[in-house]
CHARMM-style PDB file with segment names, atoms N, HN, CA, C and O in Angstrom:
ATOM      1  N   UNK     1       0.852  -1.172   0.000  1.00  0.00      PROA
ATOM      2  CA  UNK     1       0.000   0.000   0.000  1.00  0.00      PROA
ATOM      3  C   UNK     1       0.903   1.241   0.000  1.00  0.00      PROA
ATOM      4  O   UNK     1       1.867   1.331   0.760  1.00  0.00      PROA
ATOM      5  N   UNK     2       0.563   2.181  -0.866  1.00  0.00      PROA
ATOM      6  HN  UNK     2      -0.220   2.108  -1.483  1.00  0.00      PROA
ATOM      7  CA  UNK     2       1.361   3.401  -0.947  1.00  0.00      PROA
ATOM      8  C   UNK     2       1.039   4.340   0.216  1.00  0.00      PROA
ATOM      9  O   UNK     2       0.031   4.180   0.904  1.00  0.00      PROA
ATOM     10  N   UNK     3       1.901   5.302   0.413  1.00  0.00      PROA
ATOM     11  HN  UNK     3       2.719   5.433  -0.147  1.00  0.00      PROA
ATOM     12  CA  UNK     3       1.691   6.307   1.469  1.00  0.00      PROA
ATOM     13  C   UNK     3       0.400   7.079   1.213  1.00  0.00      PROA
ATOM     14  O   UNK     3      -0.343   7.375   2.149  1.00  0.00      PROA
ATOM     15  N   UNK     4       0.132   7.404  -0.040  1.00  0.00      PROA
ATOM     16  HN  UNK     4       0.735   7.164  -0.801  1.00  0.00      PROA
ATOM     17  CA  UNK     4      -1.093   8.144  -0.380  1.00  0.00      PROA
ATOM     18  C   UNK     4      -2.322   7.304  -0.045  1.00  0.00      PROA
ATOM     19  O   UNK     4      -3.283   7.823   0.524  1.00  0.00      PROA
ATOM     20  N   UNK     5      -2.309   6.020  -0.386  1.00  0.00      PROA
ATOM     21  HN  UNK     5      -1.528   5.599  -0.848  1.00  0.00      PROA
ATOM     22  CA  UNK     5      -3.438   5.141  -0.061  1.00  0.00      PROA
ATOM     23  C   UNK     5      -3.626   5.024   1.452  1.00  0.00      PROA
ATOM     24  O   UNK     5      -4.756   4.970   1.938  1.00  0.00      PROA
ATOM     25  N   UNK     6      -2.537   4.985   2.183  1.00  0.00      PROA
ATOM     26  HN  UNK     6      -1.619   5.029   1.789  1.00  0.00      PROA
ATOM     27  CA  UNK     6      -2.622   4.914   3.648  1.00  0.00      PROA
ATOM     28  C   UNK     6      -3.289   6.171   4.200  1.00  0.00      PROA
ATOM     29  O   UNK     6      -4.144   6.087   5.082  1.00  0.00      PROA
ATOM     30  N   UNK     7      -2.900   7.331   3.683  1.00  0.00      PROA
ATOM     31  HN  UNK     7      -2.205   7.399   2.967  1.00  0.00      PROA
ATOM     32  CA  UNK     7      -3.494   8.591   4.125  1.00  0.00      PROA
ATOM     33  C   UNK     7      -4.983   8.621   3.801  1.00  0.00      PROA
ATOM     34  O   UNK     7      -5.797   9.001   4.642  1.00  0.00      PROA
ATOM     35  N   UNK     8      -5.338   8.220   2.584  1.00  0.00      PROA
ATOM     36  HN  UNK     8      -4.676   7.911   1.900  1.00  0.00      PROA
ATOM     37  CA  UNK     8      -6.746   8.201   2.190  1.00  0.00      PROA
ATOM     38  C   UNK     8      -7.546   7.282   3.106  1.00  0.00      PROA
ATOM     39  O   UNK     8      -8.644   7.639   3.534  1.00  0.00      PROA
ATOM     40  N   UNK     9      -7.010   6.109   3.410  1.00  0.00      PROA
ATOM     41  HN  UNK     9      -6.118   5.819   3.062  1.00  0.00      PROA
ATOM     42  CA  UNK     9      -7.710   5.174   4.296  1.00  0.00      PROA
ATOM     43  C   UNK     9      -7.884   5.744   5.698  1.00  0.00      PROA
ATOM     44  O   UNK     9      -8.931   5.552   6.316  1.00  0.00      PROA
ATOM     45  N   UNK    10      -6.875   6.440   6.205  1.00  0.00      PROA
ATOM     46  HN  UNK    10      -6.025   6.596   5.703  1.00  0.00      PROA
ATOM     47  CA  UNK    10      -6.982   7.039   7.536  1.00  0.00      PROA
ATOM     48  C   UNK    10      -8.027   8.154   7.553  1.00  0.00      PROA
ATOM     49  O   UNK    10      -8.837   8.239   8.476  1.00  0.00      PROA
ATOM     50  N   UNK    11      -8.004   8.998   6.537  1.00  0.00      PROA
ATOM     51  HN  UNK    11      -7.346   8.929   5.787  1.00  0.00      PROA
ATOM     52  CA  UNK    11      -9.000  10.083   6.450  1.00  0.00      PROA
ATOM     53  C   UNK    11     -10.397   9.492   6.317  1.00  0.00      PROA
ATOM     54  O   UNK    11     -11.332   9.945   6.977  1.00  0.00      PROA
ATOM     55  N   UNK    12     -10.539   8.482   5.462  1.00  0.00      PROA
ATOM     56  HN  UNK    12      -9.780   8.115   4.926  1.00  0.00      PROA
ATOM     57  CA  UNK    12     -11.841   7.851   5.284  1.00  0.00      PROA
ATOM     58  C   UNK    12     -12.341   7.232   6.591  1.00  0.00      PROA
ATOM     59  O   UNK    12     -13.527   7.325   6.908  1.00  0.00      PROA
ATOM     60  N   UNK    13     -11.452   6.609   7.339  1.00  0.00      PROA
ATOM     61  HN  UNK    13     -10.489   6.533   7.082  1.00  0.00      PROA
ATOM     62  CA  UNK    13     -11.840   6.035   8.623  1.00  0.00      PROA
ATOM     63  C   UNK    13     -12.345   7.092   9.590  1.00  0.00      PROA
ATOM     64  O   UNK    13     -13.357   6.901  10.265  1.00  0.00      PROA
ATOM     65  N   UNK    14     -11.633   8.204   9.651  1.00  0.00      PROA
ATOM     66  HN  UNK    14     -10.811   8.359   9.103  1.00  0.00      PROA
ATOM     67  CA  UNK    14     -12.047   9.284  10.550  1.00  0.00      PROA
ATOM     68  C   UNK    14     -13.374   9.886  10.109  1.00  0.00      PROA
ATOM     69  O   UNK    14     -14.245  10.159  10.935  1.00  0.00      PROA
ATOM     70  N   UNK    15     -13.520  10.089   8.822  1.00  0.00      PROA
ATOM     71  HN  UNK    15     -12.812   9.867   8.152  1.00  0.00      PROA
ATOM     72  CA  UNK    15     -14.761  10.666   8.307  1.00  0.00      PROA
ATOM     73  C   UNK    15     -15.933   9.697   8.484  1.00  0.00      PROA
ATOM     74  O   UNK    15     -17.056  10.122   8.752  1.00  0.00      PROA
ATOM     75  N   UNK    16     -15.673   8.407   8.337  1.00  0.00      PROA
ATOM     76  HN  UNK    16     -14.760   8.061   8.120  1.00  0.00      PROA
ATOM     77  CA  UNK    16     -16.726   7.402   8.504  1.00  0.00      PROA
ATOM     78  C   UNK    16     -17.256   7.390   9.931  1.00  0.00      PROA
ATOM     79  O   UNK    16     -18.451   7.195  10.149  1.00  0.00      PROA
ATOM     80  N   UNK    17     -16.384   7.594  10.892  1.00  0.00      PROA
ATOM     81  HN  UNK    17     -15.413   7.753  10.715  1.00  0.00      PROA
ATOM     82  CA  UNK    17     -16.802   7.655  12.299  1.00  0.00      PROA
ATOM     83  C   UNK    17     -17.823   8.770  12.494  1.00  0.00      PROA
ATOM     84  O   UNK    17     -18.738   8.650  13.309  1.00  0.00      PROA
ATOM     85  N   UNK    18     -17.661   9.851  11.744  1.00  0.00      PROA
ATOM     86  HN  UNK    18     -16.918   9.949  11.082  1.00  0.00      PROA
ATOM     87  CA  UNK    18     -18.579  10.994  11.827  1.00  0.00      PROA
ATOM     88  C   UNK    18     -19.784  10.838  10.901  1.00  0.00      PROA
ATOM     89  O   UNK    18     -20.613  11.742  10.793  1.00  0.00      PROA
ATOM     90  N   UNK    19     -19.877   9.681  10.232  1.00  0.00      PROA
ATOM     91  HN  UNK    19     -19.205   8.947  10.320  1.00  0.00      PROA
ATOM     92  CA  UNK    19     -21.004   9.430   9.347  1.00  0.00      PROA
ATOM     93  C   UNK    19     -20.860  10.071   7.975  1.00  0.00      PROA
ATOM     94  O   UNK    19     -21.846  10.227   7.255  1.00  0.00      PROA
ATOM     95  N   UNK    20     -19.632  10.444   7.609  1.00  0.00      PROA
ATOM     96  HN  UNK    20     -18.831  10.318   8.194  1.00  0.00      PROA
ATOM     97  CA  UNK    20     -19.388  11.096   6.325  1.00  0.00      PROA
ATOM     98  C   UNK    20     -18.226  10.432   5.587  1.00  0.00      PROA
ATOM     99  O   UNK    20     -17.182  11.054   5.388  1.00  0.00      PROA
ATOM    100  N   UNK    21     -18.402   9.169   5.180  1.00  0.00      PROA
ATOM    101  HN  UNK    21     -19.249   8.664   5.341  1.00  0.00      PROA
ATOM    102  CA  UNK    21     -17.295   8.498   4.488  1.00  0.00      PROA
ATOM    103  C   UNK    21     -16.958   9.221   3.183  1.00  0.00      PROA
ATOM    104  O   UNK    21     -17.808   9.886   2.591  1.00  0.00      PROA
ATOM    105  N   UNK    22     -15.718   9.080   2.752  1.00  0.00      PROA
ATOM    106  HN  UNK    22     -15.028   8.539   3.234  1.00  0.00      PROA
ATOM    107  CA  UNK    22     -15.285   9.708   1.509  1.00  0.00      PROA
ATOM    108  C   UNK    22     -15.936   9.039   0.309  1.00  0.00      PROA
ATOM    109  O   UNK    22     -16.091   7.819   0.269  1.00  0.00      PROA
ATOM    110  N   UNK    23     -16.310   9.848  -0.659  1.00  0.00      PROA
ATOM    111  HN  UNK    23     -16.184  10.840  -0.627  1.00  0.00      PROA
ATOM    112  CA  UNK    23     -16.808   9.309  -1.921  1.00  0.00      PROA
ATOM    113  C   UNK    23     -15.604   8.948  -2.783  1.00  0.00      PROA
ATOM    114  O   UNK    23     -14.472   9.316  -2.468  1.00  0.00      PROA
ATOM    115  N   UNK    24     -15.856   8.230  -3.864  1.00  0.00      PROA
ATOM    116  HN  UNK    24     -16.776   7.932  -4.120  1.00  0.00      PROA
ATOM    117  CA  UNK    24     -14.770   7.922  -4.795  1.00  0.00      PROA
ATOM    118  C   UNK    24     -14.172   9.212  -5.348  1.00  0.00      PROA
ATOM    119  O   UNK    24     -12.963   9.295  -5.568  1.00  0.00      PROA
ATOM    120  N   UNK    25     -15.014  10.213  -5.571  1.00  0.00      PROA
ATOM    121  HN  UNK    25     -15.995  10.145  -5.393  1.00  0.00      PROA
ATOM    122  CA  UNK    25     -14.541  11.512  -6.051  1.00  0.00      PROA
ATOM    123  C   UNK    25     -13.621  12.168  -5.023  1.00  0.00      PROA
ATOM    124  O   UNK    25     -12.587  12.730  -5.382  1.00  0.00      PROA
ATOM    125  N   UNK    26     -13.997  12.097  -3.751  1.00  0.00      PROA
ATOM    126  HN  UNK    26     -14.838  11.640  -3.459  1.00  0.00      PROA
ATOM    127  CA  UNK    26     -13.149  12.646  -2.679  1.00  0.00      PROA
ATOM    128  C   UNK    26     -11.788  11.959  -2.660  1.00  0.00      PROA
ATOM    129  O   UNK    26     -10.749  12.613  -2.563  1.00  0.00      PROA
ATOM    130  N   UNK    27     -11.809  10.633  -2.754  1.00  0.00      PROA
ATOM    131  HN  UNK    27     -12.653  10.102  -2.833  1.00  0.00      PROA
ATOM    132  CA  UNK    27     -10.567   9.861  -2.710  1.00  0.00      PROA
ATOM    133  C   UNK    27      -9.663  10.215  -3.876  1.00  0.00      PROA
ATOM    134  O   UNK    27      -8.451  10.350  -3.707  1.00  0.00      PROA
ATOM    135  N   UNK    28     -10.243  10.366  -5.053  1.00  0.00      PROA
ATOM    136  HN  UNK    28     -11.227  10.257  -5.190  1.00  0.00      PROA
ATOM    137  CA  UNK    28      -9.446  10.716  -6.237  1.00  0.00      PROA
ATOM    138  C   UNK    28      -8.892  12.138  -6.099  1.00  0.00      PROA
ATOM    139  O   UNK    28      -7.759  12.406  -6.500  1.00  0.00      PROA
ATOM    140  N   UNK    29      -9.690  13.046  -5.533  1.00  0.00      PROA
ATOM    141  HN  UNK    29     -10.610  12.828  -5.207  1.00  0.00      PROA
ATOM    142  CA  UNK    29      -9.230  14.423  -5.313  1.00  0.00      PROA
ATOM    143  C   UNK    29      -8.033  14.435  -4.359  1.00  0.00      PROA
ATOM    144  O   UNK    29      -7.060  15.150  -4.599  1.00  0.00      PROA
ATOM    145  N   UNK    30      -8.096  13.662  -3.298  1.00  0.00      PROA
ATOM    146  HN  UNK    30      -8.886  13.081  -3.103  1.00  0.00      PROA
ATOM    147  CA  UNK    30      -6.979  13.581  -2.353  1.00  0.00      PROA
ATOM    148  C   UNK    30      -5.751  12.981  -3.034  1.00  0.00      PROA
ATOM    149  O   UNK    30      -4.638  13.483  -2.880  1.00  0.00      PROA
ATOM    150  N   UNK    31      -5.963  11.909  -3.784  1.00  0.00      PROA
ATOM    151  HN  UNK    31      -6.868  11.501  -3.909  1.00  0.00      PROA
ATOM    152  CA  UNK    31      -4.856  11.244  -4.479  1.00  0.00      PROA
ATOM    153  C   UNK    31      -4.165  12.233  -5.430  1.00  0.00      PROA
ATOM    154  O   UNK    31      -2.937  12.310  -5.463  1.00  0.00      PROA
ATOM    155  N   UNK    32      -4.950  12.976  -6.190  1.00  0.00      PROA
ATOM    156  HN  UNK    32      -5.948  12.914  -6.163  1.00  0.00      PROA
ATOM    157  CA  UNK    32      -4.401  13.962  -7.130  1.00  0.00      PROA
ATOM    158  C   UNK    32      -3.682  15.075  -6.383  1.00  0.00      PROA
ATOM    159  O   UNK    32      -2.578  15.467  -6.760  1.00  0.00      PROA
ATOM    160  N   UNK    33      -4.301  15.579  -5.333  1.00  0.00      PROA
ATOM    161  HN  UNK    33      -5.198  15.259  -5.027  1.00  0.00      PROA
ATOM    162  CA  UNK    33      -3.718  16.691  -4.582  1.00  0.00      PROA
ATOM    163  C   UNK    33      -2.378  16.308  -3.960  1.00  0.00      PROA
ATOM    164  O   UNK    33      -1.456  17.123  -3.919  1.00  0.00      PROA
ATOM    165  N   UNK    34      -2.268  15.089  -3.482  1.00  0.00      PROA
ATOM    166  HN  UNK    34      -3.017  14.427  -3.515  1.00  0.00      PROA
ATOM    167  CA  UNK    34      -1.031  14.666  -2.828  1.00  0.00      PROA
ATOM    168  C   UNK    34       0.078  14.304  -3.810  1.00  0.00      PROA
ATOM    169  O   UNK    34       1.240  14.184  -3.424  1.00  0.00      PROA
ATOM    170  N   UNK    35      -0.282  14.130  -5.075  1.00  0.00      PROA
ATOM    171  HN  UNK    35      -1.226  14.227  -5.389  1.00  0.00      PROA
ATOM    172  CA  UNK    35       0.736  13.724  -6.041  1.00  0.00      PROA
ATOM    173  C   UNK    35       1.110  14.802  -7.052  1.00  0.00      PROA
ATOM    174  O   UNK    35       2.056  14.624  -7.820  1.00  0.00      PROA
ATOM    175  N   UNK    36       0.377  15.924  -7.064  1.00  0.00      PROA
ATOM    176  HN  UNK    36      -0.392  16.069  -6.441  1.00  0.00      PROA
ATOM    177  CA  UNK    36       0.639  16.970  -8.059  1.00  0.00      PROA
ATOM    178  C   UNK    36       0.412  18.334  -7.422  1.00  0.00      PROA
ATOM    179  O   UNK    36      -0.730  18.720  -7.169  1.00  0.00      PROA
ATOM    180  N   UNK    37       1.496  19.070  -7.160  1.00  0.00      PROA
ATOM    181  HN  UNK    37       2.424  18.757  -7.365  1.00  0.00      PROA
ATOM    182  CA  UNK    37       1.413  20.338  -6.438  1.00  0.00      PROA
ATOM    183  C   UNK    37       0.565  21.380  -7.167  1.00  0.00      PROA
ATOM    184  O   UNK    37      -0.181  22.120  -6.527  1.00  0.00      PROA
ATOM    185  N   UNK    38       0.667  21.448  -8.473  1.00  0.00      PROA
ATOM    186  HN  UNK    38       1.274  20.847  -8.993  1.00  0.00      PROA
ATOM    187  CA  UNK    38      -0.126  22.423  -9.231  1.00  0.00      PROA
ATOM    188  C   UNK    38      -1.612  22.100  -9.158  1.00  0.00      PROA
ATOM    189  O   UNK    38      -2.437  22.993  -8.967  1.00  0.00      PROA
ATOM    190  N   UNK    39      -1.949  20.832  -9.309  1.00  0.00      PROA
ATOM    191  HN  UNK    39      -1.278  20.107  -9.464  1.00  0.00      PROA
ATOM    192  CA  UNK    39      -3.359  20.442  -9.206  1.00  0.00      PROA
ATOM    193  C   UNK    39      -3.858  20.647  -7.783  1.00  0.00      PROA
ATOM    194  O   UNK    39      -5.026  20.979  -7.581  1.00  0.00      PROA
ATOM    195  N   UNK    40      -2.988  20.452  -6.791  1.00  0.00      PROA
ATOM    196  HN  UNK    40      -2.039  20.182  -6.955  1.00  0.00      PROA
ATOM    197  CA  UNK    40      -3.354  20.690  -5.397  1.00  0.00      PROA
ATOM    198  C   UNK    40      -3.842  22.123  -5.213  1.00  0.00      PROA
ATOM    199  O   UNK    40      -4.863  22.365  -4.568  1.00  0.00      PROA
ATOM    200  N   UNK    41      -3.106  23.063  -5.783  1.00  0.00      PROA
ATOM    201  HN  UNK    41      -2.277  22.867  -6.306  1.00  0.00      PROA
ATOM    202  CA  UNK    41      -3.483  24.473  -5.655  1.00  0.00      PROA
ATOM    203  C   UNK    41      -4.830  24.747  -6.319  1.00  0.00      PROA
ATOM    204  O   UNK    41      -5.642  25.502  -5.784  1.00  0.00      PROA
ATOM    205  N   UNK    42      -5.072  24.141  -7.476  1.00  0.00      PROA
ATOM    206  HN  UNK    42      -4.413  23.527  -7.911  1.00  0.00      PROA
ATOM    207  CA  UNK    42      -6.351  24.327  -8.168  1.00  0.00      PROA
ATOM    208  C   UNK    42      -7.494  23.698  -7.377  1.00  0.00      PROA
ATOM    209  O   UNK    42      -8.568  24.287  -7.257  1.00  0.00      PROA
ATOM    210  N   UNK    43      -7.264  22.505  -6.840  1.00  0.00      PROA
ATOM    211  HN  UNK    43      -6.391  22.026  -6.938  1.00  0.00      PROA
ATOM    212  CA  UNK    43      -8.290  21.816  -6.055  1.00  0.00      PROA
ATOM    213  C   UNK    43      -8.616  22.620  -4.804  1.00  0.00      PROA
ATOM    214  O   UNK    43      -9.788  22.802  -4.473  1.00  0.00      PROA
ATOM    215  N   UNK    44      -7.598  23.099  -4.111  1.00  0.00      PROA
ATOM    216  HN  UNK    44      -6.646  22.950  -4.380  1.00  0.00      PROA
ATOM    217  CA  UNK    44      -7.802  23.880  -2.898  1.00  0.00      PROA
ATOM    218  C   UNK    44      -8.619  25.132  -3.192  1.00  0.00      PROA
ATOM    219  O   UNK    44      -9.559  25.448  -2.463  1.00  0.00      PROA
ATOM    220  N   UNK    45      -8.270  25.834  -4.241  1.00  0.00      PROA
ATOM    221  HN  UNK    45      -7.506  25.578  -4.833  1.00  0.00      PROA
ATOM    222  CA  UNK    45      -8.992  27.052  -4.620  1.00  0.00      PROA
ATOM    223  C   UNK    45     -10.461  26.734  -4.927  1.00  0.00      PROA
ATOM    224  O   UNK    45     -11.357  27.447  -4.473  1.00  0.00      PROA
ATOM    225  N   UNK    46     -10.708  25.672  -5.692  1.00  0.00      PROA
ATOM    226  HN  UNK    46      -9.981  25.093  -6.061  1.00  0.00      PROA
ATOM    227  CA  UNK    46     -12.073  25.285  -6.038  1.00  0.00      PROA
ATOM    228  C   UNK    46     -12.888  24.921  -4.807  1.00  0.00      PROA
ATOM    229  O   UNK    46     -14.059  25.288  -4.708  1.00  0.00      PROA
ATOM    230  N   UNK    47     -12.280  24.201  -3.866  1.00  0.00      PROA
ATOM    231  HN  UNK    47     -11.329  23.903  -3.946  1.00  0.00      PROA
ATOM    232  CA  UNK    47     -13.008  23.811  -2.645  1.00  0.00      PROA
ATOM    233  C   UNK    47     -13.315  25.026  -1.769  1.00  0.00      PROA
ATOM    234  O   UNK    47     -14.382  25.102  -1.160  1.00  0.00      PROA
ATOM    235  N   UNK    48     -12.378  25.973  -1.706  1.00  0.00      PROA
ATOM    236  HN  UNK    48     -11.511  25.911  -2.200  1.00  0.00      PROA
ATOM    237  CA  UNK    48     -12.619  27.183  -0.912  1.00  0.00      PROA
ATOM    238  C   UNK    48     -13.783  27.962  -1.501  1.00  0.00      PROA
ATOM    239  O   UNK    48     -14.659  28.427  -0.772  1.00  0.00      PROA
ATOM    240  N   UNK    49     -13.791  28.102  -2.819  1.00  0.00      PROA
ATOM    241  HN  UNK    49     -13.079  27.724  -3.411  1.00  0.00      PROA
ATOM    242  CA  UNK    49     -14.878  28.819  -3.473  1.00  0.00      PROA
ATOM    243  C   UNK    49     -16.202  28.079  -3.248  1.00  0.00      PROA
ATOM    244  O   UNK    49     -17.208  28.703  -2.910  1.00  0.00      PROA
ATOM    245  N   UNK    50     -16.207  26.763  -3.432  1.00  0.00      PROA
ATOM    246  HN  UNK    50     -15.390  26.256  -3.707  1.00  0.00      PROA
ATOM    247  CA  UNK    50     -17.417  25.955  -3.275  1.00  0.00      PROA
ATOM    248  C   UNK    50     -18.025  26.094  -1.882  1.00  0.00      PROA
ATOM    249  O   UNK    50     -19.245  26.193  -1.743  1.00  0.00      PROA
ATOM    250  N   UNK    51     -17.191  26.101  -0.863  1.00  0.00      PROA
ATOM    251  HN  UNK    51     -16.200  26.021  -0.975  1.00  0.00      PROA
ATOM    252  CA  UNK    51     -17.695  26.088   0.517  1.00  0.00      PROA
ATOM    253  C   UNK    51     -17.753  27.465   1.164  1.00  0.00      PROA
ATOM    254  O   UNK    51     -18.046  27.583   2.354  1.00  0.00      PROA
ATOM    255  N   UNK    52     -17.473  28.510   0.383  1.00  0.00      PROA
ATOM    256  HN  UNK    52     -17.235  28.415  -0.583  1.00  0.00      PROA
ATOM    257  CA  UNK    52     -17.542  29.882   0.916  1.00  0.00      PROA
ATOM    258  C   UNK    52     -18.875  30.554   0.608  1.00  0.00      PROA
ATOM    259  O   UNK    52     -19.100  31.699   1.000  1.00  0.00      PROA
ATOM    260  N   UNK    53     -19.744  29.858  -0.082  1.00  0.00      PROA
ATOM    261  HN  UNK    53     -19.561  28.928  -0.401  1.00  0.00      PROA
ATOM    262  CA  UNK    53     -21.032  30.449  -0.485  1.00  0.00      PROA
ATOM    263  C   UNK    53     -21.931  30.611   0.710  1.00  0.00      PROA
ATOM    264  OT1 UNK    53     -23.057  31.090   0.575  1.00  0.00      PROA
TER     265      UNK     53
END
């Protein structure tokens, strides 16, 4: 298991405890963000805009 997969599994476990497991889209977003710094910045900006409404 890669480090990124381990992180995703840990985050998913924590979120599942709160009744909000990660979707496949969430998991892919995390995987992309952790492996590509430029895409990370774009993802972060999009999430901030999405949740600032």
